[in-house]
C-alpha positions in Angstrom: -0.2 0.1 0.0 1.0 3.2 -0.1 0.6 7.1 0.8 0.0 10.7 -0.7 0.3 13.0 1.2 -0.7 16.3 -0.2 0.4 19.6 1.6 -2.0 22.6 0.3 -2.7 25.8 1.3 -5.8 25.2 3.0 -5.3 22.1 4.4 -3.4 18.8 4.0 -5.3 15.2 2.3 -3.8 12.3 2.9 -5.1 9.0 0.9 -4.1 5.5 1.1 -4.1 3.3 -2.1 -3.2 -0.2 -2.7 -1.4 -2.1 -5.6 -4.5 -1.2 -7.6 -4.4 2.3 -7.1 -8.1 1.9 -5.3 -8.3 4.7 -2.4 -9.0 2.8 1.0 -8.7 5.8 2.9 -8.6 9.3 2.9 -8.1 11.8 5.4 -8.3 15.7 5.3 -6.6 18.0 8.1 -7.4 22.2 7.3 -4.3 24.4 8.0 -4.9 27.9 8.3 -2.9 31.1 6.6 -2.0 34.5 8.2 -2.2 37.6 6.5 -0.6 40.0 9.0 0.2 42.6 6.1 -1.1 43.6 2.4 0.6 41.3 -0.2 1.8 39.0 3.2 0.8 35.5 3.3 2.5 33.1 5.9 1.8 29.4 7.7 3.7 28.2 10.5 5.7 25.3 9.5 4.5 23.4 12.9 1.1 23.1 11.7 2.1 21.3 8.5 3.6 18.5 11.2 1.3 18.0 13.4 -1.5 18.1 10.1 0.6 14.8 8.9 1.2 13.3 12.2 -2.7 13.4 12.7 -3.0 12.2 9.3 -1.0 9.4 9.5 -2.8 8.6 12.8 -6.4 8.8 10.8 -5.7 6.3 7.8 -4.3 4.1 10.5 -7.6 4.1 12.6 -9.9 3.9 9.4 -7.6 0.4 7.7 -5.0 -2.1 8.5 -1.6 0.0 7.1 1.1 -2.7 8.3 1.8 -3.5 4.5 2.1 0.8 3.6 6.0 0.9 1.9 5.7 4.3 0.3 5.1 7.8 1.3 4.7 10.5 -1.7 4.7 14.1 -1.4 3.0 17.1 -2.8 3.1 20.6 -1.9 2.0 24.3 -2.7 5.7 25.5 -4.4 7.7 28.3 -3.9 7.1 28.9 0.0 10.2 30.0 1.7 10.8 27.8 5.1 14.6 28.4 7.1 15.9 26.2 9.4 18.3 26.7 11.8 21.3 23.8 13.1 18.8 22.0 15.2 16.3 21.9 12.6 13.8 24.5 13.8 12.1 27.3 11.9 12.8 30.2 12.5 10.1 32.0 11.1 6.5 31.5 9.5 7.1 30.3 5.7 6.3 32.8 3.1 3.5 31.2 0.8 3.3 31.1 -2.8 1.1 34.0 -2.7 3.4 36.2 -0.8 4.0 39.1 -2.7 5.9 41.7 -0.4 9.4 40.5 -2.6 8.5 42.4 -5.5 11.7 45.4 -5.2 14.0 42.1 -5.2 12.2 40.0 -8.1 12.3 42.9 -10.0 15.9 43.5 -9.4 16.5 39.8 -10.6 14.6 39.3 -13.0 16.9 42.5 -14.4 20.2 39.8 -13.9 20.2 38.4 -17.1 22.0 35.5 -15.2 18.5 34.9 -14.0 16.4 33.9 -16.7 19.0 32.3 -18.8 19.5 29.8 -16.2 16.1 29.3 -14.9 14.3 29.9 -18.1 11.7 32.0 -16.3 10.7 35.4 -15.0 11.6 35.7 -11.6 8.0 35.9 -10.2 7.6 38.1 -6.5 5.9 34.5 -5.2 9.5 32.5 -6.0 11.0 31.3 -3.2 14.8 33.2 -4.0 13.3 36.6 -3.7 11.4 36.4 -0.4 14.7 35.4 0.8 16.4 38.0 -0.7 13.9 40.6 1.1 14.8 38.6 4.4 18.2 38.7 4.2 17.8 42.0 3.8 14.7 43.1 6.4 15.0 40.2 8.8 19.1 39.1 8.7 19.1 37.6 12.2 16.9 35.1 10.8 19.0 34.9 7.4 22.3 34.5 9.1 21.2 31.6 11.4 19.5 30.0 8.7 21.4 26.7 7.7 18.6 25.3 5.1 15.7 26.7 2.9 13.4 24.1 2.2 10.0 24.4 0.5 6.7 23.3 2.0 7.0 20.0 1.3 10.3 19.3 1.8 10.2 20.8 5.1 7.6 18.1 6.0 9.8 15.5 4.4 12.4 17.2 7.0 10.0 16.1 9.8 9.1 12.8 8.3 12.3 11.7 7.5 15.4 14.0 9.1 16.6 14.0 5.3 17.3 17.5 3.4 16.0 16.4 0.1 13.8 18.3 -2.9 13.2 17.0 -6.5 13.1 18.8 -9.9 9.6 19.9 -10.1 9.0 21.6 -7.0 12.6 23.3 -7.5 12.4 24.7 -10.6 9.8 27.4 -8.7 12.5 28.8 -6.8 14.5 30.9 -9.0 18.1 28.8 -8.2 17.6 25.7 -10.4 19.3 25.7 -13.8 16.0 24.1 -15.3 17.5 22.6 -18.4 20.3 20.6 -16.6 18.3 19.6 -13.5 20.6 20.8 -10.9 21.4 23.9 -8.7 23.2 26.8 -10.2 26.0 27.7 -8.0 25.6 31.3 -9.9 22.6 32.0 -9.2 23.4 30.7 -5.5 26.1 33.0 -5.0 24.1 36.2 -6.5 21.7 35.3 -3.3 24.5 34.9 -0.7 23.8 31.6 -0.9 26.2 28.2 -1.2 24.7 24.4 -2.0 25.1 23.3 1.6 22.1 25.7 2.1 20.0 23.4 -0.4 18.6 19.9 -0.4 19.8 17.5 -2.3 18.0 16.8 -5.6 16.5 13.8 -6.4 13.5 12.7 -9.7 10.5 12.9 -8.1 9.8 9.1 -8.8 13.2 8.2 -7.0 13.6 7.4 -3.2 14.9 10.4 -0.8 14.7 8.9 2.9 12.9 5.9 4.9 9.8 7.2 7.4 11.0 8.0 11.2 10.6 5.0 13.5 8.1 6.9 15.6 6.3 7.9 12.6 6.2 4.1 10.9 5.1 3.3 14.1 1.6 4.9 14.1 1.0 2.8 10.3 2.5 -0.4 12.1 4.8 -0.6 9.2 8.5 -1.4 8.7 10.8 0.3 6.3 8.4 3.0 4.5 10.5 4.6 2.1 9.5 8.6 1.3 9.6 9.3 -2.4 10.8 12.3 -4.0 7.3 13.9 -5.0 6.2 17.1 -7.0 5.2 20.3 -6.3 1.6 20.1 -6.5 0.7 20.9 -10.2 3.4 18.8 -11.0 1.8 16.0 -8.6 -1.6 17.0 -10.5 -0.5 15.8 -13.4 1.0 12.7 -12.7 -2.4 12.2 -10.7 -4.0 13.0 -14.3 -2.0 11.1 -16.3 -0.8 14.5 -17.9 3.1 13.3 -18.5 2.9 12.6 -22.9 3.8 15.9 -24.8 0.8 18.2 -25.6 -1.3 16.4 -22.9 -2.8 19.7 -20.2 -4.9 20.3 -17.2 -6.9 23.0 -16.4 -7.1 23.6 -12.3 -9.6 25.5 -11.4 -8.6 26.1 -7.3 -7.5 28.7 -4.9 -5.5 29.9 -7.6 -5.3 28.9 -11.6 -3.2 26.7 -14.0 -3.0 26.1 -17.4 -0.4 23.0 -17.2 1.4 21.2 -20.7 3.7 18.7 -20.4 6.8 18.7 -23.1 9.1 16.1 -23.6 11.8 18.9 -24.1 12.9 21.9 -22.4 11.3 24.8 -23.8 11.9 28.3 -22.1 9.9 31.3 -22.9 11.0 33.6 -20.1 9.4 37.2 -21.7 6.1 35.2 -22.4 5.4 35.1 -18.3 4.8 31.7 -18.6 6.4 29.0 -16.4 8.9 26.2 -18.1 9.5 23.8 -15.1 10.4 20.3 -14.7 8.5 17.6 -14.3 8.0 15.4 -11.7 9.8 12.3 -13.7 12.9 12.1 -15.5 13.6 14.0 -18.7 10.4 15.3 -18.7 9.4 19.1 -18.5 6.5 21.2 -18.7 4.8 24.7 -19.3 3.0 26.7 -17.3 0.3 29.9 -17.2 -0.5 30.9 -13.4 -3.1 33.3 -12.5 -3.3 34.0 -8.6 -6.9 34.1 -8.0 -9.6 31.5 -9.7 -12.1 30.3 -6.8 -10.3 32.4 -4.5 -12.2 34.9 -6.6 -15.6 33.4 -6.4 -15.2 32.9 -2.8 -14.2 36.6 -2.4 -17.3 37.6 -4.0 -19.6 35.0 -1.8 -18.0 36.4 1.4 -19.0 40.4 -0.3 -22.3 39.5 -0.7 -22.6 37.3 2.4 -23.6 34.4 0.5 -22.2 30.7 -0.1 -20.0 29.9 -3.7 -22.9 27.1 -4.2 -25.8 29.8 -3.6 -24.3 32.1 -6.2 -23.8 29.5 -8.9 -26.1 26.9 -8.7 -29.2 29.1 -11.0 -26.9 30.2 -13.5 -28.6 28.4 -16.4 -28.4 27.7 -19.4 -24.9 29.8 -21.1 -25.5 33.3 -21.7 -23.9 35.8 -23.7 -21.2 38.0 -21.6 -22.2 39.9 -18.5 -21.7 43.8 -19.4 -19.7 44.0 -16.1 -16.1 43.3 -16.3 -14.1 41.7 -13.5 -10.7 41.8 -13.4 -9.4 38.7 -10.8 -6.4 40.6 -9.4 -7.2 40.5 -5.9 -3.1 39.9 -5.2 -1.3 40.7 -8.3 -1.1 38.4 -11.2 1.8 36.2 -12.7 0.9 35.2 -16.7 1.2 36.7 -18.8 1.4 40.6 -16.8 4.0 39.8 -13.9 2.4 42.4 -11.8 2.5 42.1 -8.1 0.8 45.4 -7.5 -2.4 45.5 -9.5 -5.3 45.1 -7.7 -8.8 43.3 -8.3 -11.6 45.5 -10.6 -15.1 45.9 -11.5 -16.0 47.6 -14.3 -19.0 49.2 -16.2 -21.4 48.5 -12.9 -25.0 50.3 -13.0 -28.1 49.8 -11.1 -29.0 46.1 -12.5 -25.8 45.2 -11.4 -27.0 42.5 -9.1 -25.7 38.9 -7.4 -26.2 36.8 -9.9 -24.6 39.9 -12.6 -21.2 39.7 -10.4 -21.5 36.3 -10.3 -20.9 35.8 -14.1 -18.6 38.7 -14.6 -16.4 36.7 -11.9 -16.6 33.5 -13.6 -16.1 35.1 -17.3 -12.9 37.4 -15.7 -11.0 34.4 -14.3 -12.0 32.9 -17.9 -10.5 35.2 -19.7 -7.0 35.3 -17.4 -7.2 31.9 -18.7 -7.2 32.9 -21.7 -4.2 35.6 -21.6 -2.5 32.0 -20.7 -3.7 30.4 -23.4 -2.3 33.0 -25.7 0.9 32.7 -24.1 1.8 29.2 -24.2 0.5 29.5 -28.0 2.9 32.0 -28.2 5.9 29.5 -27.2 4.6 26.9 -30.1 2.3 24.6 -27.5 -0.6 23.8 -29.1 -3.7 22.6 -26.7 -7.0 21.2 -28.7 -8.5 19.8 -24.7 -7.6 19.7 -21.7 -8.8 18.0 -18.2 -10.7 20.3 -15.9 -9.7 19.6 -12.1 -10.1 21.3 -8.5 -13.5 22.3 -7.2 -14.5 24.9 -9.6 -14.8 22.2 -12.0 -17.8 21.2 -10.5 -19.6 24.3 -12.0 -21.6 23.3 -15.4 -21.4 26.9 -16.1 -18.0 28.0 -15.1 -16.7 24.6 -17.5 -19.1 26.4 -20.6 -17.8 29.9 -20.0 -14.2 28.5 -20.0 -14.6 25.9 -23.1 -15.7 28.7 -25.2 -13.5 31.3 -24.0 -10.4 29.0 -24.4 -12.0 27.7 -27.4 -10.8 24.0 -26.2 -13.0 20.8 -25.1 -12.7 20.3 -21.8 -13.3 17.4 -19.9 -14.4 16.7 -16.6 -12.9 13.4 -14.6 -15.5 10.9 -13.3 -15.9 11.3 -9.6 -12.7 10.2 -8.1 -8.9 11.3 -7.1 -7.4 12.5 -9.5 -5.4 15.3 -7.6 -2.1 15.9 -6.0 -2.4 13.1 -3.6 -3.0 10.5 -5.8 0.0 11.5 -8.0 2.2 11.8 -4.4 1.2 8.2 -4.5 2.1 7.0 -7.6 5.4 8.5 -7.5 5.8 6.4 -4.1 4.9 3.5 -6.2 7.5 4.3 -8.6 9.8 5.2 -5.6 9.3 1.9 -3.5 8.2 -0.7 -6.6 9.9 0.3 -9.7 6.4 0.9 -11.4 7.4 3.3 -14.3 5.5 6.1 -16.0 2.7 3.9 -17.4 1.0 3.6 -14.3 -0.2 7.2 -14.5 -3.2 6.8 -16.4 -5.6 9.8 -17.3 -9.0 8.9 -15.7 -12.3 8.3 -17.4 -14.2 11.0 -17.9 -17.7 11.6 -16.9 -18.6 14.6 -18.9 -17.6 17.1 -21.5 -17.7 21.0 -22.6 -17.2 22.1 -26.4 -17.2 25.7 -26.8 -20.1 27.2 -27.8 -20.5 28.0 -31.5 -22.8 31.1 -31.4 -21.4 32.9 -28.1 -18.2 32.3 -29.3 -17.6 35.8 -30.8 -19.1 37.6 -28.4 -16.8 36.0 -25.9 -13.8 36.7 -27.8 -14.4 40.2 -28.1 -15.2 40.6 -24.4 -11.9 39.3 -24.0 -10.5 41.9 -25.8 -12.2 44.1 -23.9 -10.9 42.8 -20.7 -7.3 43.0 -22.1 -8.3 46.8 -23.5 -9.1 47.3 -19.1 -5.7 46.1 -18.2 -4.2 48.1 -19.8 -6.3 51.2 -18.9 -5.6 49.9 -15.4 -2.7 48.5 -14.7 -1.2 52.1 -13.6 -3.5 53.0 -11.4 
């Protein structure tokens, strides 16, 4: 049996699968985020460790875990977690959506070596500018740090005592030579760091260490291997079987991702498309990333005092684009704008604008942000004809119909089941433990598909152009 642990922003999810990849048990532990200042987003690493132990106990209470042989890890990317020489966290982790280091990111991005080596723009959300912000603003913390780990790798340190990362997550730090799949000592030197600060690197499908005996005892298991694992999006791709060149998924989670698998390294930093290593050897992937997807709908729900389900359940058949425009930049934006300081906008409000109209505007605004990502991917030579639709937002038929029409691609919603990052992590544990190859990462059965609405496609294309024009007007406000 194999366990997948997915460290998300709002929860840690654990699943237990058998050799046939049937889910035998699952458990979710909620987590909280602290936002002490505008643009800041932090989490206490101790809460991850407690959540993981809680999850292992819960799985063991649900079913017999004595035959567990492997654990795979997934987690939210880009976080900066600093440890001292005794492996104690020095401060809260600065999360992926923490944008305070936009000045440092801009300075790094204007140093040609970063784009040349990493194949990516240095975004404020990446790890390197966060650590530079700490060096300048919290020098006592920086000076005491002996290890700098990504969130899931901090969890690995708790589970195994080993300081290890893997290629897909490391590619989001701005310290990795993405083509060579190794740390760049030149970039580390620019950041006043050395290789000694960095974890060792393995492929996501390779072993990274053994579960500590005290934690293995919770499961009643012996000799449990912990796999390299993957960053959350690469793990979700493994869970959804998106590995072969040209396969893709669209994730409607807190943030939004348009993910395309590649069989070669295809960097295009000027497009603000992320070009990262995939979780299995000799593969890479591209991502267009927006910072607020379902997060934008949750914001509207809080504003109106309704639930997201209430807001979306009575929208009916697809309608022509709403006259109201919504720009979903509640905490800045990545692809294609790389703008940490822009904030969300409602435009063209009038007396007739009610909660339903505002909801449609939010759903459409997120779809237009995804269309900007699609255009950026297409500009690199990637062609998208279809994609799996994943994440909590994919439960909305209306939203998927909007997205299919705006993106002009077919979207496929998997049948009920677990096809996300937790399953991907468990699959990587299978590869690392029993030597299974990537062929175990099959695509899921499809429950429903959504094709572009040909009648409304042109109207939505025109609305997308209005959206782009609105960005050009408000981006400097």
